[in-house]
N, C-alpha and C positions, 0 to 999 in steps of 0.2 A: 371111402366115399370121392368121387371127384368134387372140385370144385365146382364146377355148372350146375350141380345136385345141390350142393349146401345151399349155392345162392337162391337155385328156386325155390328149397324148402323154405329157407328165413324170409324170403321175400313174399311167400304167401303167409307165413304167419306175423309179417311185421306189425297188425294189427293188434295179435296179442302184446308185443314187445310194450305196448303202453301201458299197459295194467301194471296196477303196483303190486307188491310183492307178493309170491307163492311160493306153497311152500318145496323144497327143491325135489319132491319126486310126488305126484298127485298119479289119480288112478288113469286120465286121458291126457298126461303128460308126452312129448314126441322124445322118444331117444334121438338125438342126433349124433354123437359118435362112441366110441370105447377104445380105451387103451390097455393091453392088456388084462382088458374085462372092467375096467372101471368106467362107467358110465358118465356121460355128458348131456344131461336136460334140457329140454326148450324152456324152461321154467331157470335155470340158472343163467342161461344167455341172457333171457330177456330182464333177467333183474339187471344187469350190466348196461341194459340199453335205457338213457333218459329218454323221459315220455314224452317230450316236447319236440323230440327226432323228427324228422319226415321221413317216408318207408324208404325211400334211396339211405339215405346215412342209417338206418336204424340197420339196413342189410349189411352195410360196409364196418359197423361198429361190432356186429353178432359175429360176423365172420372174421376180422382180425381177432377178438375174444377167443373164437373155436380155434384157430389157429397158435392163438397163444396157449390156451389148453392144454392142445396135444400135445406140444412140444416140452413143457414144464411138466407132464406128465408124465412123459417120454425120459426125460433127466432125473425125474423122482425116483423113477422105475429103476433106472440104471443105479442111481444112488443107493436105493435101498439093499439090492441086490449085490452091490461091493461093500458095504457096511462092513468096518473091520470086528472080527468077532469077540472082541475083550470091548466095544463102544457101547456103554450100558445106554441105551438112547433113551428107553423108559424112564431112566433116575433123571436125564438132561432136559428133556420136556416135562416133566415133574417137577424140577429146579426153577428151568424157562417159567412155567407157567406161576406160580406161587412168584419169584419174581415179579413177573408182570403185575399180579394182581396185590400186589402189597405195593410197588410203584406207583399204579394207580389211583389206590386209596390215599396213600401220604400225599399225592400230588393235589386232591382233592380237598383232603385234611387244611393243608398247607394253604391251597386257595380260601377258604372258608374262615379259616382260624387264625393264621398270622396276620398278627401286626406290621404292617411296613409303613406306619409314620413314625421316623428317625428325627428327635428333637435336635436344635442345634447344639443343647447343654450335652448330650449323650453324645453326638460326633466329639464335642471340645473334649469331653472326658477321655474318650477313649484315643485322641489324636496325642493328648499329652500323658498318658497313659504307655504307649507304644510308640512315642516317638523313635525310638531305635530302629524302626521295621522301616520307617519311610526315608530312609536316606537313598538318594538320588545315584543310579547307576548309572545318569547321562546327564550332563548341565541341562537348564532351564534358561529359557527368556522370558521377559513380559516385551512385550513390543507393542507396536503401531505399525501397519500396512497396509499401501494402496498401490494400485493397478491400476494407470491409465492409459487407451490407446492410445498410440504414437504420434495418429491423425484427430485428435482430438480438436475441437476448437479451443474447449475447456481449460487447456494445458495451463498457460498464465493463472488462471484463477485455481488451477489446483497446485501449484505452487505459491500461490500467498496461502491459502486454506493453512497447506502444509505446515508452512512457515509459523502460523500463528494458530497452532493446533492447540495450544493448551490456554489459550486468552480466556475462553469460555466454558474451560472443560470439555474443549473438544466437539463439542457438538455442531458448529459451525462445520466441523471438518466431517464427521458425522452425517449433517445434512446432504454434503457437496457429494461423499463418495458412495450415498444412496441413490443418486440419483444420474451421476455421469461416471463411477468408477466400474470397470469391470470384473475388479475383483479387490477385496478390502478385508480387515482386520482392526478393528479399533477399539475394542474391549479393553483398558489397560490391565485389567484385573487377573486375565486369563495369561496362562503359563505356556508355553510350547517347548519343543525338544528343538533346538538347531537343527536337526536334521530335516524335520519337515520344511522349517521356513526354507530352506535351502532348494525343496521342491517347488518353490513360487517363485524360483527367481530364475535368471538366466544362467545357464551352465556354468558359464565364464566368470560370471559373480559368484558362484558359489562358496564361500570360504569362511570356514567356522571362525577362523581367528580372528573376522569382522565382527563378532556377535559377543562384543562386551560392551559392558556400561556406559550408554551416552554416544553409543556410536549412531551416527544420521549419514544416511548412503541415498542416492538416488543417482540412478542411471537407466540407459535405454537399450533398447535392442531393435530389431526390424519393424517389431509391432507394438511394442508396450514402453509405457515409463513408468518407473518403480519408484516407490517411496519406503525408504525402512528407516525406522526409530526405534532401536532398541534399548527400553525404560530402565531394563533390569537383569541381570545375571546371576544366577547361582550355579556355583561349579558341582560338579563330582563329586560324592561323598558327602556334603550337605544333607541337613534333615530338609526334606522337600515341605513348602508351604502348607498351611491343612487345604488351604483352598483348590491346592493341584491333585489332593488325595480325597477328595472326598469321594466322587463315586465309589473308589479303593476301598475306603470304609467304612462305606454305607451297603458295599457289597456282602462285606464281613460281619456286619453286624445283624445282617438282615439272614444270614447263613448260619449265626449262632442260633441266631433265634428260631430257625426251622428246626436245629438240633434240638434245643431244648424243650419244643413242641412237641415232636415228635417223641423224644424220649418221655415227655410227661405222659403221653397218651399208650406206651406202651405202660407203664407202669400202671396208669389208671384203668386198664383194661386187665391186666394181672390182677388185680388189688379186689376186682369186678368179678372177675370170675372163683378167684380164692373164696371169695364169701357166698358165691353162689353154689360152691362145692362142686364144679362141673371138671376140677383138675386131680388126677389120679395119680399117684406116685406109688409102682409096685417095684418091693426089694426084691 
């Protein structure tokens, strides 16, 4: 079928494309194409066209869908004709279908029944029990960081609030940075890897050896003035502080709950069907 014939046919039927879902094949359905005997009907194409599409867009979408269907059907036919004789495709399809159904059921079950609330005590207990799992693979630091445009008229004030950062718990610095800084990190309870900090600094100043306790740096490049204060550093091999691994611990705790929930559900189903006498084992 020529492309212009396809467009004419689809264009004349574009009002049908705005209808709701139809059965794949109806008595008055229109056959649009066949590939090795496999048919494509107008109702199948219509189902892919958004109801709000105008006639021109409807024809364009429908034509694109049909072109894709033809190519993919040809590829599928070629693949089927070249399947290895020892490939048990029906078994693979059955296994995949079972896996898909089971995965979808488990997903819904977890969404409905898994308790995702983790208390501080649970986190503390897990941390104390599993400390050895949290040894650092890289050093980490707590720090204060602020970046100011080099041409800012507030640079002198920035120098002052940075110098006095600890006098009021850092509130003045946070207030100033939120109004004038181009980039800042002023939460002194968050730990970072030096590798990440170095991405914030000019290349010539990216020296991890400077990231030691009490290091205070201030330098400029063509665009910015940078302020960095290393408050604390933990070396590689130390046990990570609890706050650094809370996200990791939460993920593990929830995963363990998920496994326990699914195992419990499996046993519940098994016991229920045993009691219903629906399981028959033949020797």
